[in-house]
Backbone as CSV, one residue per row, in Angstrom:
resi,resn,N_x,N_y,N_z,CA_x,CA_y,CA_z,C_x,C_y,C_z
1,MET,99.697,106.732,68.846,99.544,107.591,67.636,100.073,108.871,68.091
2,ILE,100.738,109.541,67.412,101.308,111.071,67.582,100.579,112.007,66.827
3,SER,100.088,112.834,67.484,99.427,114.032,66.667,100.336,115.199,67.044
4,ILE,100.284,116.161,65.818,100.812,117.664,66.102,99.657,118.596,66.382
5,HIS,99.765,119.561,67.277,98.617,120.475,67.394,99.215,121.790,67.421
6,GLY,98.425,122.728,67.303,98.700,124.177,67.856,97.398,124.650,68.214
7,THR,97.254,125.907,68.359,96.140,126.525,68.884,95.501,127.004,67.601
8,MET,94.082,127.645,67.784,93.495,128.174,66.591,94.099,129.257,65.723
9,LYS,95.150,129.863,66.304,95.728,130.915,65.665,96.482,130.433,64.482
10,LYS,96.760,131.333,63.388,97.437,130.893,62.245,98.989,131.011,62.420
11,VAL,99.374,131.812,63.199,100.739,131.951,63.506,100.963,131.597,65.035
12,GLU,101.957,130.907,65.454,102.011,130.434,66.819,103.495,130.350,67.134
13,ASP,103.886,130.447,68.426,105.352,130.016,68.920,105.286,129.009,69.755
14,ILE,104.336,128.191,69.848,104.185,126.905,70.540,103.771,125.747,69.550
15,ALA,104.182,124.360,69.910,103.729,123.353,69.063,103.534,122.222,70.315
16,ILE,102.368,121.499,70.057,102.067,120.477,70.913,102.082,119.182,70.334
17,VAL,102.814,118.218,71.019,102.969,116.969,70.231,102.039,115.949,71.276
18,ASP,101.209,115.585,70.768,100.200,114.604,71.594,100.346,113.156,71.220
19,ILE,100.674,112.368,72.269,100.950,110.943,72.324,99.720,110.136,73.125
20,ASP,99.019,109.395,72.156,97.877,108.537,72.732,97.976,107.222,72.331
21,THR,97.740,106.397,73.541,97.732,105.035,73.190,97.150,104.324,74.378
22,ASP,96.600,103.083,74.362,96.007,102.408,75.349,96.927,101.762,76.465
23,ASP,98.218,101.704,75.945,99.180,101.200,76.753,100.044,102.248,77.504
24,ILE,100.019,102.323,78.818,100.676,103.386,79.565,102.118,103.165,79.333
25,ASN,102.650,102.097,79.559,104.061,101.719,79.330,104.738,102.208,77.998
26,PHE,103.912,101.728,76.951,104.418,102.235,75.564,104.339,103.708,75.472
27,ALA,103.246,104.345,76.113,103.136,105.881,76.228,104.484,106.531,76.774
28,LYS,104.797,106.043,77.935,105.920,106.408,78.479,107.257,106.494,77.763
29,GLU,107.373,105.443,77.095,108.597,105.143,76.102,108.453,105.975,75.070
30,ALA,107.289,106.068,74.451,106.979,107.099,73.207,107.321,108.581,73.580
31,VAL,106.843,108.925,74.746,106.925,110.393,75.002,108.508,110.674,75.285
32,LYS,109.316,109.757,75.926,110.761,109.890,76.123,111.583,110.000,74.770
33,ASP,111.082,108.978,74.022,111.603,109.012,72.613,111.543,110.310,71.782
34,CYS,110.281,110.738,71.837,109.768,112.064,71.003,110.593,113.152,71.803
35,TYR,110.597,113.259,72.934,111.245,114.410,73.785,112.637,114.429,73.416
36,ASN,113.415,113.163,73.204,114.844,113.139,73.126,115.054,113.590,71.475
37,VAL,114.278,113.184,70.726,114.335,113.596,69.204,114.268,115.228,69.019
38,LEU,113.365,115.771,69.900,113.159,117.290,69.589,114.041,117.965,70.163
39,LYS,114.752,117.505,71.250,115.630,118.385,72.018,116.881,118.867,71.300
40,GLY,117.201,118.253,70.087,118.303,118.698,69.410,118.039,119.548,68.463
41,PHE,116.966,120.223,68.334,116.524,121.308,67.224,116.575,122.688,67.874
42,PRO,117.473,123.383,67.115,117.555,124.934,67.688,116.211,125.672,67.673
43,VAL,115.305,125.508,66.791,114.217,126.125,66.826,113.169,125.795,67.933
44,ILE,113.581,124.861,68.531,112.867,124.416,69.988,113.554,124.956,71.181
45,LEU,113.137,125.984,71.833,113.841,126.547,72.990,113.654,125.686,74.170
46,ASN,112.624,125.163,74.529,112.466,124.125,75.539,111.085,123.398,75.394
47,GLN,111.040,122.243,76.266,109.815,121.395,76.141,109.424,121.095,77.480
48,GLN,108.168,120.656,77.605,107.554,120.317,78.975,106.423,119.193,78.608
49,ILE,106.591,118.025,79.224,105.978,116.894,79.131,104.773,117.119,80.144
50,ARG,103.537,117.054,79.794,102.350,116.912,80.662,101.494,115.607,80.530
51,PHE,101.278,115.013,81.518,100.510,113.782,81.592,99.023,114.354,81.431
52,THR,98.146,113.612,80.379,97.023,114.153,80.259,95.834,113.224,80.552
53,GLY,96.246,112.184,81.269,95.224,111.331,81.579,95.269,109.912,81.097
54,LYS,94.911,108.809,81.859,94.853,107.309,81.396,96.400,107.000,80.937
55,SER,96.472,107.083,79.655,97.858,106.783,78.891,98.132,107.720,77.873
56,SER,97.916,108.932,78.206,98.306,110.182,77.080,99.111,111.070,77.619
57,PHE,100.140,111.682,76.943,101.082,112.703,77.117,100.853,113.759,76.088
58,HIS,101.333,115.089,76.616,101.380,115.993,75.671,102.860,116.501,75.766
59,ILE,103.684,117.037,74.910,105.060,117.625,74.935,104.689,118.968,74.291
60,PHE,104.687,120.000,75.181,104.569,121.471,74.920,105.942,121.913,74.454
61,CYS,106.268,122.425,73.234,107.442,122.925,72.644,107.248,124.487,72.511
62,GLN,108.149,125.189,73.166,108.305,126.399,72.943,109.331,126.925,71.971
63,LEU,108.785,127.553,70.807,109.606,127.722,69.659,110.388,129.080,69.655
64,SER,111.440,129.251,68.958,112.304,130.336,68.979,111.660,131.475,68.372
65,ARG,110.705,131.498,67.561,109.881,132.502,66.759,108.570,131.906,66.361
66,LYS,107.664,132.898,65.968,106.338,132.638,65.848,106.498,132.053,64.036
67,MET,105.684,130.945,63.963,105.706,130.307,62.682,104.089,130.048,62.276
68,ASN,104.108,130.080,61.055,102.767,129.504,60.476,102.357,128.178,61.052
69,ILE,101.107,127.907,61.449,100.969,126.631,62.120,101.152,125.335,61.172
70,ASP,100.898,125.581,59.917,101.038,124.703,58.987,102.430,124.287,58.718
71,SER,103.398,125.231,58.913,104.722,125.070,58.611,105.464,124.399,60.031
72,ILE,104.857,124.678,61.069,105.178,124.069,62.440,104.851,122.566,62.276
73,ARG,103.748,122.219,61.854,103.240,120.713,61.572,104.092,120.029,60.569
74,LEU,104.331,120.692,59.316,105.330,120.139,58.478,106.742,119.925,59.156
75,MET,107.201,120.823,59.840,108.551,120.903,60.321,108.542,119.498,61.327
76,LEU,107.690,119.481,62.276,107.583,118.510,63.305,107.410,116.850,62.643
77,THR,106.638,116.964,61.538,106.240,115.768,60.856,107.856,115.361,60.170
78,LYS,108.482,116.192,59.624,109.789,115.768,58.863,110.621,115.414,59.985
79,ILE,110.714,116.114,61.180,111.656,115.739,62.204,111.514,114.167,62.728
80,PHE,110.090,113.831,62.993,109.727,112.756,63.424,110.039,111.412,62.245
81,ARG,109.621,111.808,60.913,109.899,111.048,59.925,111.366,110.693,59.651
82,ASN,112.255,111.570,59.834,113.623,111.414,59.778,114.680,110.834,61.050
83,SER,113.761,110.423,61.979,114.220,109.911,63.226,113.946,108.367,63.315
84,SER,114.691,107.871,64.336,114.240,106.514,64.369,113.179,106.187,65.258
85,VAL,112.314,107.023,65.735,111.100,106.869,66.490,110.121,106.378,65.723
86,VAL,109.988,106.863,64.466,108.715,106.366,63.582,109.017,105.129,63.295
């Protein structure tokens, strides 16, 4: 499962992609695939992968500007839906 998170603020310059599964090997592949999909977009300045326990990862994305959190979710959802990852 891939979830897209932000903070409690309405406007943010970070996005968090949360990858959760029961299979650590699948999670490793999924985080690698998601990272590679996101690295080609100019609005994403940099990314950092963090292991969050058991078989879960977060990809923290630093954005080039502050955006409405709903716009961030929509943008990332479109990026993933238009990729071969989903």
